[in-house]
N, C-alpha and C positions, 0 to 999 in steps of 0.2 A: 451218158452224161448230159446229152442234148435233151433227153426225155425228162430227166431230173430238173434241168433248168426250165423246161416247158411247164412241168408240174408247179414249180415254184411261182412262175409267172401267173398261172391260173388261180392258184391259191391266193396270191397277193391281189390279184384283180377282183376276186370274190370278196376278200376282206375289205378292200377299199369300197366297193359298192355297197357292202352290208353296213359300213359305218359312215358313208357319205350322207350328207343332207342335201336336199334339192331346194332351190329357190323358186317361188312362184309369185308373179306379178298379179295383183288384183285385176280381174277383167271387169272393168266398168260397165260393160254391156250386159253382164250377167250376175252382177253383185247388187244386192239391195239391203239397205238398213231401213226397216219399217218400224214406226212406233205407233202405239195407241195411248190415249189419255181420256179420262172421263171428263165430260162436259156438263157440269151442274147437275149430274145425276140423270140427265135426259138421254144422253147418247154417249157413244165412244167415237172420238175423233181419230182418224187414221192419218198418218203422214209418212214422208220418207225423206231421207237425205240423198240428193241426186249426185253431188260431186265428191267422189271418194278416190283416194289413191292409197296403195298399200302393198306390203310384201309379207309373204309367209315364207319363213325357212323351215322346212319340214325334214326332221330326222326321224324316219320311221323305225330305225333301230333303237333309238333313245328319245322317244317322244318328249321327255322332260327337257331335252336340249333344243327343242323346236321354239320358234319365236313368231310373233305376229306384230306388225306395226301398221296402223291405219291413221290417215288424216282425212278429216271430212271438212268441207267448206260450210261454215254456218249459214251463209247466205243461200245455200241451196236446199235448205229445209222447205218442203213443199206439202202442203195440206190440201191442195186441190181448190183453194179459195184465195184469190189474189189479195183481197184486203186483210185476211188474217196472216197470210204469208208476210206482208209488209209490216204488220204489228209484231210478228215474232221476230223480225230482224231489228227491232227497236231496243231501247235501253232496258225495258221492263223484262224482256225475255232474253234472246240470244246475244243482243248487244254487239252486232256484227262489226260495227265501226271500231270497237275496242278489241274484240276477240273474234277475229275472222275465221279461226279454225277450231275444230275439236280433235282430240287425238286419243287413240288407245294403243298402249304398248304392253305386251304380255310380260309377266314376271316369272309365271310358273305354270306349267301344263301338267295335269294329273289324269292319267287314264282311269275312267270309272266304270268301263264295260267293254265288250268286245268291239263296239263301234261309238263309244261315247268318251267324253273327256270334259274336265272343268279347265277352262283357260282363265287363270287369275291374272289381272294386270291393272295398270294405271289408266283411268279415263279422265281426261282433262276437259272441263267445260267451264267457261267464264273465268279462266285463270285458276280454277280450283281443281286439284287432283285428288281423287278418291279411288280406292281399291274396289273393283267390280269383278264379279265371276261370270263368265260366259258358260252356260250349260250348253255343251257342243255335240253334235252328232256328225260323224263321218258319213258322207253320202257315196262318193265314188271317186276313184282315180283311174283314168283311162285316156287313150287317144280319142280326141274329138274327130269323128269321122264325118262330120257334116259339111266338110269343105275346107275347113281351116287346117285340119291335120295336125293340131298341136296337142300336146299332153297336157291334161287338166286334172285338177283336183277340186272337190266340192265339199262343203260343210254347211250345216245350218246351226246357228246358235241363238240362244234366248237369254235374256236378263231382264231385271226390273231395277230401275234406279229411282231415288227420291230427287226430284229437281231441286227442292229446297236445300238439299245437301250441298248443291253447287251454287246457292245464292239466288236461284230463279224462283222467287216467292210469290210472284204476282198472282192474285186471286186464289191462293190456296187458302182454305180447302175447297172452294167452290168449284174451281177447275182442278182437277186431280193433281196430287202431289207425286203419285206413283206413275212412272212412264214405263210401259212394257215395250221391250225392244226385241225384234226378231232380225237376225242378219243372215242373209242367203249369200254365201261366198263362193265364187268360182275364181281359181287361180290358174294362170297360164305359166307352165314350166319354162324357165329362162335358160 
């Protein structure tokens, strides 16, 4: 009888872990949101969003039940040139006084390959919400053995948005309308 009870406990524990989801907090030291945009056909300007917070709830057994939520501070957009950063914070671009944050919240995750998935969700910029699909690659899940000894997961995602879709129309088409975005995400298991 004891062995039957022990076996039931082992099966129960196995089923719980197989269907459990894990929560990961965005690691701000190792997560980057990088964007590129064409400047008058002469060059491609690169920038990043420095201040990000977010959570990934990852259900490996049922990937479609996973969720991602990220908030980005609009005043943390950095292109490496102070005068341009100041202009980007103004009303013609990010209008940080009225819209201090940008957000992304996933709605659906669809596996597209052994290590790839499409994360579809709502991206909100300047108070306008549009559907965005992040083409995502799973990089790694493992214990970080560099001294922190925390369990981490990592992904890389790309997408392209039209800034004019969000009301950011200044200098279009001279300054590109298409903004190419790459997200390098590391999450720390909670």
